[in-house]
C-alpha positions, -999 to +999 in steps of 0.1 A: +052-102+447+048-130+419+019-136+394-012-140+405-036-140+380-032-170+356-061-161+336-044-133+320-014-151+322-018-179+303-057-173+281-058-152+257-082-127+262-091-113+227-120-131+222-157-112+211-181-113+239-207-139+218-177-168+218-182-172+249-195-181+279-187-191+314-208-222+331-216-226+372-221-261+367-233-277+399-231-251+427-262-260+457-266-293+440-239-310+455-240-294+492-241-322+522-237-322+560-201-328+575-218-346+603-232-375+578-202-378+555-172-371+578-193-386+617-161-390+633-140-358+629-175-339+652-176-311+628-210-303+625-225-277+588-218-284+552-196-287+530-196-278+490-182-292+455-183-274+432-180-272+389-181-243+371-165-240+335-175-227+302-159-227+266-139-196+241-143-195+202-114-179+190-118-183+155-076-166+146-054-197+128-030-211+157-053-204+186-074-238+197-112-233+210-116-245+246-143-259+273-128-259+305-135-261+344-123-261+374-130-288+403-137-274+440-139-288+470-153-263+502-147-277+539-135-270+577-091-265+571-094-294+595-105-318+573-076-315+546-041-330+556-006-328+544-004-357+520-035-364+513-051-374+485-083-360+477-097-370+441-129-361+423-139-368+389-165-356+362-186-379+332-191-362+305-208-369+269-223-354+239-260-342+228-261-375+212-247-398+238-219-416+211-188-430+226-173-407+210-180-385+224-181-394+260-155-408+288-146-392+327-123-368+341-101-373+373-087-346+390-058-361+419-041-333+442-020-337+472-027-318+505-001-291+510+016-301+474-001-288+449+026-293+425+018-331+426-014-321+404-028-351+385-052-355+353-069-390+343-094-390+311-109-415+302-131-424+267-168-443+272-185-449+290-170-453+328-184-457+364-168-440+389-191-444+417-176-450+453-193-483+447-182-500+412-157-524+413-135-507+394-132-481+423-143-501+454-111-510+471-086-490+451-062-462+448-070-436+425-045-445+400-057-479+399-093-471+393-114-483+361-078-490+336-102-499+308-101-471+289-080-448+308-058-426+286-020-433+285-016-392+281-056-373+290-059-344+270-066-317+297-043-304+317-038-296+353-033-262+360-030-263+407-032-224+408 
């Protein structure tokens, strides 16, 4: 069988208990009605968006401390069409809201071809809202071109 426990394969596991935390950032807050979001599909019920993550502080030479998160969407499989691009994003800021530690991360995944997963990252205050002038009518890769890093600091593990 192929390896399916990628956390065990790619993550350092010898982190002291007081040096890591797992966080459920968004859960019940982002629950939507299918009939409202997708009125032409004839579906009823709800779908969810969630963000889970945390941090690990390794305190070892050669190991990098990490902040990590996963973006998730739970919806009926009829809404996922092969070849369709799904794009989720989140904004982050530190407590002082300084430009150095403020930005956004976008994650693109192609339904049916998860190896096409890609991360975009912006530095500074970015409006990723669907009603933003920098988003309306633009493909996912042309949205918010100012402040976008050529190479993001984050990586997408599609598994």
